[in-house]
N, C-alpha and C positions, 0 to 999 in steps of 0.2 A: 577453617574458622569463619563463621558467617559474619556478614557486615553489621548485623544488628547488635553484635557483641561489642561493647565499648573497648574490650581488650584488642579488637581487631585493628584499632588505630595504630597500635604498635607494629603489627605485622604489615600494615600498609604504609609504612614510612617510605616516602618517595613515590612519585607519580607512576613510575613503571610497575612497582609492586601492586599499587592500587588497581591499575588497569588490567594487570595480569590476573588479579583475583576476580575482577569483574568478568573477564573472559571465561575463567574456570566455572564461575557460577552460571553463566549463560549456557555453557556446554552441558552442565548438569541438568538444567531445566529442559534443554532440548532432548537429552537422553531420556529423561523421565517422560516427556511427551511421547516418545517413540516406544519405550520399553516398559514403563511402569506408570501409567496414568493414574492408577489408584493412589500411588505414593505421592504423585504431584498434587492431587486433590487434597490429600491428607495434610501436607506440610506447607503448601503455598500460603503466604501471608500469615504464618504462625511464627513462633520464635525459632523454628527449625528451617524457615524459608531461606532459599538462596538469595531472595530479594529482601532487603531490609524493610521492617515496619516498626515505627515508633509513634504512636498516637499521642504521647505525652511530652513530646519534645518542646522545650521552651524557646529554642533558637528559631525554629521554623524557617530554615534556609535564609536567615538574616532578617526576616520580617518581624521577629520577636526580639528577645533579649540575646544579642549576639555573643555576650560574654557569659551567658548562663552556664553553670556547671551541669545543668540538666539538659545539655544538648545531645541529640542522637548521634550515633556513629557517623551517619552520612553527612550531617552538618559539619562534624569535625573533619571528615575526609574532604568534602567539597570546598571547605574554607581554605584548604591548602592549594586549591586550584583556582578559586574565584574569590575576588574581593567582595564580601557581603555588603560593604558600604556602598557599592554601586548597584543600582537596581536593574541594570541591563541583564537580559537573559543569555546573551551571547558572551562567550569568554574564550580566550586563547591560552593554550597550554604553553608554558614558558620553559619546560625542561623535559628531559627524557626522550624516549623514542617517538613520542607524539608531539615533540617540540614544534611549535608553529601552527599546529592544527587548531582550527576554530570549531568550537562545540557550542551547543545550545542546551539549556536546561528548561524543559517545558513543564509548567505546572498544570494540574488538572484537579478541579473540585471532585471529591469522592463522596457520593451519596451512600453507597453500599458496596463493599468488596465481597465477592463470592466466586466460587468455582465448584461445579457439581455435575453429575450425570443428569441428563434430561431424558427420563424414561418415556415421557409422552412423545417426544420426537422419534424415538426408536420404534414405538408402536405405530405411529403414523407412517413412518418409512416402510415398516413391515406390511402395513395394509395397502400401501401403494405398489406392493410386489416388486420393489426395487432390491437393493442389497439387503438381504435378510439379516445379515450379521453385523451391520454397521451400528456403532454406538455414537451417542452425541454428548459432548461436554460443553456446557453453557457457562459463561462467566460474564461479569460486568464488562462494559466497553474498555475500561482502562486495562484490566487484566487480559482481555482478549487481544488488544493491540500489543501489549507487552509480549505475550506468547508468540504472536505472529512475527513481530520484529525479531525476536530471539531466534525462532526457527528459520525464517527466510534468510537472515544474516548468515546462519551456519551453512545452509544449503548453497547460497550464492558464494560464500567465501571458499567453500570446497571446490566450486566450479570456476573460481576466479572471475565472477561476474560482479561488476561494480554498480549494479542498478537498484540498490536500496541504500538508504542512509545508514551509515555505521551506527549500530546500537551498542551502547556501552553498559547501561544499567537502568533499572527502574526501581523506585522505592516509595514508601509512604512515610511522610513526615507531618505530624499533626493530622489535619483533616484533608490533606492534599496528596495527590500522587505526583511524582516527578519522574521525568524520563530524560536521560542524557543521551543526546544524539550528535552525530556530525551535523554541522551547519552548512547547508549547500552554498557553494561559493557564488552561484548566480541566484538561484531560488526559482520563483514562478516564471511562467511564460511571459507575463507582463515585464518582469525584469530582463528577460532575454531580449525583448523588444528594444530595450534601452541601450543595447550594445551595438554601436553603429557598424562594426566590422562584420556583423552577421547578416547584414542587409545588402541587397543588390545596389541600393543607392544609400551610401553611408549617411548622407545629409538628410535622408527622409526615413524616419523610423516606422512609417506606415508602408514602405515599399516591401516587395516580396523578400522573404528570407532567401539567402543563398541556397542553391540547390543542394550543396554538400551538407548544409545544416539540416534542411528538411529531410533529406535522405537518411542521415544518421539517426535522426529522431525516430523515423518510422522503423528503421532496421533494429534499433535498440529496443523499441517497444515490442516488436514481434518476438525478439529473442527473450525478453523478460517474461512475456505472457506464455511463451512456449515452455520455458523452464518451470513456471508456476503451474502449468497445466498438469504436470506430473504429480502434484499434490491436490489436484482438483480444486485449485484456488478460485475463489470468487471475491472480487474486490469489495463490492458493496456500494461504492459510489464512484464508478469510473468516469472521469472527466478531466479536463485540464487542471481542475482544482486539486487533483490527486497526482500531479506530476511536478517534479522539481528538477532543476538543472544545475550542473556544475561546470566550471570552465576547464576541468581536467581533460586532456586529450586521452583517447582510448585506442587500444589496438590489441585484439586477441582473436582467436579462432574458435568458432562455435559450430559444431556439427558440420564441419567442412566448409564453413563460410568465414571469410575474413571480415571481421567487424572493426571498423575504425571511424574516428570522428574527432572534431575539434571541441566537442562538448560531451558531457555525460548525462544521460537521462536517469532519474531516480524515481521509483514509485513510492508514494507517501500516502498518508491519511488512511491508515488501515483499521480504523475504529470499527467498521461494520464488516470487515473481511472474515472469510471462513476458509478452512482448508482441512484436508484429511491426512492424518498420520496414523499408520498402522491400523487402518480401518476404523479410526475414531475421528469424528467430525467435530472440530473446535469452532465455536461461533459465539457471538455476543448477544446477550439478552436485549430485546427491543420491545418495550411495552406497546408502542403504537402498532407495530406489526402484529403482536399477539392479539390486540383488540380488533384489528382489521380482520384477521382470519377467523376470530370467533363469530364475527358478523357475516362472514362470507365463506361458508364451509365448502362450497363447490370447488373442486380442483379444476383449474382452467384448462381448456382444450387447446393445445398449441398445434397449429396446422403444420404439416410437413409434406414435402414433395421431393421426389428424386429427379434430378436433372443432370444429365451427363455423368452419371455415377456419383454425384454429390448430393448429400442430403441438405435441403434448405428448410428452414423453419420460419414461421411468422408468428409473432407474439400476439398481435391484435390489440387495438387500443383499449378495449374493454377489460383486458386481462392485466394491464400494467400494474395497478396497485396491488393486486393479489400476488402476482409473481414476484414483485419486489419484496413484499412482506415475507413470502416463502424463502427467498434468497437471504434476507436479513436474519431469518431464524435458522439458518444453517442448512437448509435443503440444498443438496448439490445439483441444482438445475441452472441452465443458462450460464455456463461457466466461461471458459477461456474465449470462445469465439464471440460471445456476447460482450465481454469486457473489451475485446479488440475493437468491435464496431463502435462501442460507446466512446472509447478513447479517440479513435480516428475521426469520427464525426465531430466530436468536441474540438479537436485540433483544427479540422476544416472550417469550423465556425470562426476561427481566427483568420482574418482576411489576408494577412501576410503569408501565413502558412498555405492557405487555399491557393493563392496566386502562384506560389512557388511550385506547388504540385501541378497546377494546370499548364504551366509554361514549359515543363520538362517532360519529354516524351516517356522516359523510363518510369518516372513517378506516376504519370498519368495512367500508364498501363496497369501499374499496381493497384491504383485506386479503382479504375474501371472494372478490374477483374473480380472485385468483391460483390458486384451488383448484377442483377438481371437488367437487361436493356431498358425496359420501361421504368423500373425502379430507380435506375441511375439518373434519369432525367428529373424525376420527382424529388429525389433526395437533394440533388444539387440546387434545385429551385428553392427548397426549404432553407438550405444553408445560405444561399445568396440573399434570401429575404431577411435572414437573421443579421447578415452583414450591415444592412441598411436601417436597422432599428435605431432609434435615438439612443436607447440604452441597450446594448447587446446583453443578452442573457445566455450564458454559456455554463450551465451546470448539468449535473446528472439527470435531473428531472426533465430539463429541456431536451437533452440528447435522447433520452428514453422515448419521449413523445414523438420525436422526429423519426426514429427507426421502427416504431412499433408495428406499422402496417406494411413493412417491406420484408421481402424474403432475405434471410441471412444464411450464409454458408456455414454449416456446423464445423467444417474443416478449414475455416478461413486462415488460421494461423499456419498450419502445415502448407497450405496452398501458397501463401505469401513467402514463406521460407524457401519453398522450391523455386519460385520466380526469382527471388533475390539471389539464390545460389547460381541460377543460370546466367545472371547478369555478370 
């Protein structure tokens, strides 16, 4: 029974039944992405949808008439978990198997909901003489992020990888979309800085991070991106703004490597991400990128060179905007290795992280191995210059500008995994 049915409130009595139904619906969506995308397009955001939609709700997640009899099923369900009289987005589960877990309900203004095949992208891809059979499914950013969260949660759960926020459900209430997620216990890198025990000098929050903290961040990032590479994942905006952290300790084995640490890295901010499932590329619509490509029809020429049996590529500063537009519109180019370089350079723009890497021989070797000698000197100068700006700028565009004229190893993730395994 779907959540948009008001009768489902009876079947969802108790938090455990509610979350169990959420999980079943998430698995249904993932199975449709893999096995029956036509059906997914047909039913998503309709009355048959696994995710609820009610544009006429009067309660509006407590922002409207909280006592209205014209409340949608999700308002009725969530009101059992969260006090609508309180405006906070974060709430704690008080019973059941999730007792004590902190969750967050994130609202998003919805201009237009849609999901459909994009035949133009398939034709363009065919003309580029790449994968001739690949199809493209385009959706609005809210729908795309929902599908990505749903799919990656399933993949990571099966592999017992904790590197994405737990996704519980998404739904439409009134003119807003809502997502219920795990609330990370630490949060951003800025919040990580505020925890004294993670620094070499606890009294100085600007001192280097402990080596074990920096090492586990790098290792978990490499593991996360390696696993995502199997679905040709592209993040869309890889930088420290798209990483979150939890205080939970981790310990597991991945491809023969023991992964452990005092914190957990989570990948977030999947609005512009894209990935391939069963030879179908899912991506979010982006008007700015569409307009850019309409005015710049030439396909950028990415330089490549083979050095020591490794393929290196250089984006070129003049190609940045066109390549980003192509990535944002689902083209599977500049995937895992590009995301890795962006995330790591963004992290190195944080002075505490940078100093921790530079003072540890093992971490320094990992960092140095990503770059050609001349490029290493130049990228470190750019990073250090950023450290001393009055207002540090550390976002995707900044990182992209930094790395655009340097040679990047297309096998950087496998290369780092091998080095980590040897250690």
